[in-house]
Kinemage of the C-alpha trace (Angstrom):
@kinemage 1
@onewidth
@group {chain A} dominant
@subgroup {mainchain}
@vectorlist {calphas} color= white
{ca met a 1} P 0.000 0.000 0.000
{ca ile a 2} L 1.228 3.490 -0.871
{ca ala a 3} L -0.171 6.262 1.322
{ca ile a 4} L 0.441 9.531 -0.511
{ca asn a 5} L -1.658 11.635 1.815
{ca gln a 6} L -4.743 11.143 4.016
{ca ile a 7} L -7.045 10.936 0.985
{ca his a 8} L -4.966 9.012 -1.568
{ca lys a 9} L -3.921 5.427 -0.780
{ca tyr a 10} L -3.227 2.783 -3.428
{ca ser a 11} L -2.518 -0.924 -3.467
{ca leu a 12} L 0.900 -1.715 -4.944
{ca asp a 13} L -0.696 -4.325 -7.207
{ca asn a 14} L -1.826 -1.766 -9.768
{ca val a 15} L 0.689 1.060 -9.369
{ca leu a 16} L 2.963 1.733 -12.330
{ca phe a 17} L 6.395 3.061 -11.324
{ca val a 18} L 7.897 5.034 -14.207
{ca phe a 19} L 11.617 5.738 -14.491
{ca ala a 20} L 13.650 7.131 -17.364
{ca leu a 21} L 16.597 4.823 -16.600
{ca glu a 22} L 17.073 1.466 -14.879
{ca met a 23} L 19.805 2.929 -12.665
{ca glu a 24} L 17.194 5.221 -11.067
{ca ala a 25} L 15.200 2.164 -9.886
{ca gly a 26} L 18.197 0.256 -8.550
{ca glu a 27} L 17.370 -2.993 -6.766
{ca val a 28} L 14.693 -1.420 -4.558
{ca phe a 29} L 11.938 -1.628 -7.177
{ca his a 30} L 12.833 -4.952 -8.812
{ca ala a 31} L 9.618 -6.658 -7.569
{ca gln a 32} L 7.336 -3.768 -8.532
{ca asn a 33} L 5.363 -3.059 -11.700
{ca lys a 34} L 7.780 -0.671 -13.426
{ca leu a 35} L 8.441 0.994 -16.755
{ca phe a 36} L 11.701 2.372 -18.126
{ca thr a 37} L 10.960 4.991 -20.772
{ca gly a 38} L 14.402 6.141 -21.844
{ca ile a 39} L 15.417 9.787 -21.811
{ca gly a 40} L 13.355 12.648 -23.208
{ca lys a 41} L 9.769 13.688 -23.790
{ca val a 42} L 9.167 11.625 -26.939
{ca asn a 43} L 10.384 8.382 -25.374
{ca ala a 44} L 8.426 9.086 -22.181
{ca thr a 45} L 5.215 9.824 -24.079
{ca tyr a 46} L 5.417 6.755 -26.290
{ca glu a 47} L 6.355 4.250 -23.585
{ca leu a 48} L 3.824 5.500 -21.006
{ca thr a 49} L 0.969 5.612 -23.522
{ca lys a 50} L 1.714 2.034 -24.572
{ca ala a 51} L 1.972 0.846 -20.933
{ca ile a 52} L -1.300 2.524 -19.911
{ca his a 53} L -3.229 0.667 -22.576
{ca gln a 54} L -1.596 -2.651 -21.658
{ca lys a 55} L -1.630 -2.381 -17.845
{ca lys a 56} L -4.398 0.134 -17.041
{ca pro a 57} L -2.798 1.349 -13.757
{ca asp a 58} L -4.726 2.967 -10.901
{ca leu a 59} L -1.781 5.280 -10.164
{ca ile a 60} L 1.287 6.411 -12.106
{ca val a 61} L 4.349 7.208 -9.997
{ca asn a 62} L 7.222 8.959 -11.769
{ca leu a 63} L 10.474 8.570 -9.854
{ca gly a 64} L 13.711 10.010 -11.118
{ca ser a 65} L 16.675 12.275 -10.739
{ca ala a 66} L 16.533 16.012 -11.363
{ca gly a 67} L 18.555 19.166 -11.035
{ca ser a 68} L 17.721 22.205 -8.948
{ca ser a 69} L 19.316 25.454 -7.891
{ca gln a 70} L 16.631 25.927 -5.199
{ca phe a 71} L 16.639 22.528 -3.451
{ca ser a 72} L 19.717 20.778 -2.059
{ca lys a 73} L 21.425 17.725 -3.503
{ca gly a 74} L 19.911 14.646 -1.864
{ca asp a 75} L 16.482 16.248 -1.305
{ca val a 76} L 13.373 14.493 -2.578
{ca val a 77} L 10.827 16.927 -4.009
{ca cys a 78} L 7.201 16.193 -4.860
{ca cys a 79} L 6.424 17.917 -8.156
{ca thr a 80} L 2.775 18.899 -8.529
{ca gln a 81} L 3.157 21.442 -11.348
{ca phe a 82} L 4.967 21.133 -14.656
{ca val a 83} L 6.332 23.396 -17.396
{ca gln a 84} L 7.568 22.412 -20.844
{ca arg a 85} L 10.709 24.540 -20.531
{ca asp a 86} L 11.837 24.208 -24.154
{ca met a 87} L 8.502 25.324 -25.652
{ca asp a 88} L 9.053 28.865 -26.914
{ca val a 89} L 6.683 30.230 -29.565
{ca arg a 90} L 6.812 33.864 -28.433
{ca gly a 91} L 7.681 34.831 -31.999
{ca leu a 92} L 4.060 34.046 -32.930
{ca gly a 93} L 2.596 35.884 -29.942
{ca phe a 94} L 2.253 33.018 -27.473
{ca glu a 95} L 3.534 33.217 -23.904
{ca leu a 96} L 6.746 31.443 -22.999
{ca tyr a 97} L 6.167 27.686 -22.346
{ca gln a 98} L 2.687 27.791 -23.923
{ca thr a 99} L 1.975 25.089 -26.511
{ca pro a 100} L 0.079 26.795 -29.342
{ca phe a 101} L -3.515 25.707 -29.935
{ca ser a 102} L -3.453 23.303 -26.983
{ca asp a 103} L -5.865 23.076 -24.084
{ca val a 104} L -2.970 22.221 -21.729
{ca pro a 105} L -1.939 25.351 -19.794
{ca ser a 106} L 1.692 26.496 -19.833
{ca leu a 107} L 1.818 25.672 -16.101
{ca leu a 108} L 0.243 22.213 -15.854
{ca gln a 109} L -1.107 21.508 -12.373
{ca tyr a 110} L -1.509 17.741 -12.248
{ca gly a 111} L 0.256 15.916 -9.471
{ca leu a 112} L -0.695 14.580 -6.064
{ca pro a 113} L 0.990 16.284 -3.108
{ca met a 114} L 2.752 13.938 -0.687
{ca glu a 115} L 2.714 14.776 2.978
{ca ser a 116} L 6.082 15.640 4.517
{ca leu a 117} L 7.766 16.427 1.188
{ca pro a 118} L 8.426 19.897 -0.223
{ca glu a 119} L 6.511 20.696 -3.402
{ca gly a 120} L 8.209 21.832 -6.579
{ca ile a 121} L 7.489 23.000 -10.101
{ca cys a 122} L 9.262 20.794 -12.628
{ca gly a 123} L 10.610 22.288 -15.854
{ca thr a 124} L 10.892 19.495 -18.441
{ca gly a 125} L 12.913 19.816 -21.613
{ca asp a 126} L 15.010 17.840 -24.048
{ca ser a 127} L 18.292 19.247 -22.773
{ca phe a 128} L 20.473 18.631 -19.720
{ca glu a 129} L 20.277 22.018 -18.067
{ca met a 130} L 23.567 23.293 -16.655
{ca gly a 131} L 22.829 26.978 -16.181
{ca his a 132} L 19.467 27.140 -14.406
{ca thr a 133} L 18.396 30.729 -13.729
{ca glu a 134} L 14.668 30.541 -14.568
{ca thr a 135} L 12.301 31.355 -11.698
{ca lys a 136} L 9.041 29.855 -13.067
{ca tyr a 137} L 10.252 26.339 -12.160
{ca asp a 138} L 12.609 25.110 -9.453
{ca val a 139} L 13.286 21.497 -10.531
{ca val a 140} L 14.707 20.444 -13.913
{ca asp a 141} L 14.192 17.107 -15.669
{ca met a 142} L 13.645 15.612 -19.130
{ca glu a 143} L 10.388 13.568 -18.873
{ca ala a 144} L 7.899 14.629 -16.155
{ca tyr a 145} L 5.855 17.191 -18.128
{ca ala a 146} L 5.143 14.581 -20.816
{ca leu a 147} L 4.226 11.934 -18.233
{ca ala a 148} L 1.955 14.322 -16.294
{ca thr a 149} L 0.207 15.374 -19.506
{ca ile a 150} L -0.502 11.768 -20.501
{ca ala a 151} L -1.729 10.901 -16.982
{ca met a 152} L -4.030 13.943 -17.007
{ca lys a 153} L -5.465 13.150 -20.443
{ca glu a 154} L -6.036 9.526 -19.402
{ca lys a 155} L -7.515 10.651 -16.037
{ca ile a 156} L -5.074 8.573 -13.974
{ca pro a 157} L -3.763 9.966 -10.669
{ca phe a 158} L -0.104 10.984 -10.899
{ca leu a 159} L 2.629 11.233 -8.265
{ca cys a 160} L 6.010 12.684 -9.233
{ca leu a 161} L 8.983 12.458 -6.883
{ca lys a 162} L 12.365 13.828 -7.938
{ca tyr a 163} L 15.661 13.112 -6.226
{ca ile a 164} L 17.845 16.196 -6.548
{ca ser a 165} L 21.091 14.848 -7.961
{ca asp a 166} L 22.695 18.089 -9.087
{ca gly a 167} L 22.466 21.858 -8.915
{ca ala a 168} L 21.593 22.330 -12.627
{ca asp a 169} L 24.879 24.211 -12.839
{ca asp a 170} L 28.333 23.739 -14.344
{ca asn a 171} L 28.990 20.770 -11.976
{ca ala a 172} L 25.709 19.061 -12.933
{ca ala a 173} L 27.151 16.278 -15.102
{ca asp a 174} L 29.695 15.185 -12.484
{ca asp a 175} L 27.216 15.437 -9.593
{ca trp a 176} L 24.499 13.511 -11.456
{ca thr a 177} L 26.852 10.627 -12.228
{ca val a 178} L 27.665 10.198 -8.532
{ca leu a 179} L 24.262 10.826 -6.928
{ca val a 180} L 21.803 9.188 -9.364
{ca his a 181} L 22.478 5.805 -7.768
{ca lys a 182} L 21.202 7.021 -4.388
{ca ala a 183} L 17.758 7.911 -5.761
{ca ser a 184} L 16.157 4.465 -5.507
{ca val a 185} L 17.127 4.058 -1.848
{ca ala a 186} L 15.591 7.437 -0.984
{ca phe a 187} L 12.399 6.634 -2.930
{ca gly a 188} L 12.115 3.206 -1.288
{ca glu a 189} L 12.332 4.743 2.175
{ca ile a 190} L 9.718 7.422 1.438
{ca leu a 191} L 7.272 4.988 -0.218
{ca gln a 192} L 8.088 2.226 2.323
{ca ile a 193} L 9.033 -0.291 -0.349
{ca lys a 194} L 11.390 -3.062 0.650
{ca asn a 195} L 13.431 -4.875 -2.001
């Protein structure tokens, strides 16, 4: 059983744990229903859409590493809002991060809050950000916006936890390589999953 908050509790039997990479799941999640999407929004969208129609989960849980200049390395942040940080069609009169002619707002609010964890706004894009100065989002990844959008459109509850592995700065690549392996242990402790 996963208890996200006082209202939302789910049996592990029909929870889909979604990771970009196997190394983010480690050994902790080997007995769970999991999906590895690969890196980036296109891979995440394709793999999750396919898995939803095969498995029909009651809850989608995205677990992964992320950068942040606001949170500390080793923190776990619950992302409840999402921005597509590489969507920029201002040249045609749209606001920054707005997808033209879409009913999805530029700041997508679709994520369950988890008690005892700080909440964050995740900026998703198809680049490894190493110079984060934007203030509209405080966590940086490469898949969560796509996953949250699919979960919303399919009307499936969505929980997104990000392990801060780097500062989204000029040390990001080195920090990520070292800290990404600690993510699964932190997630297992928070979700009370034993391997």
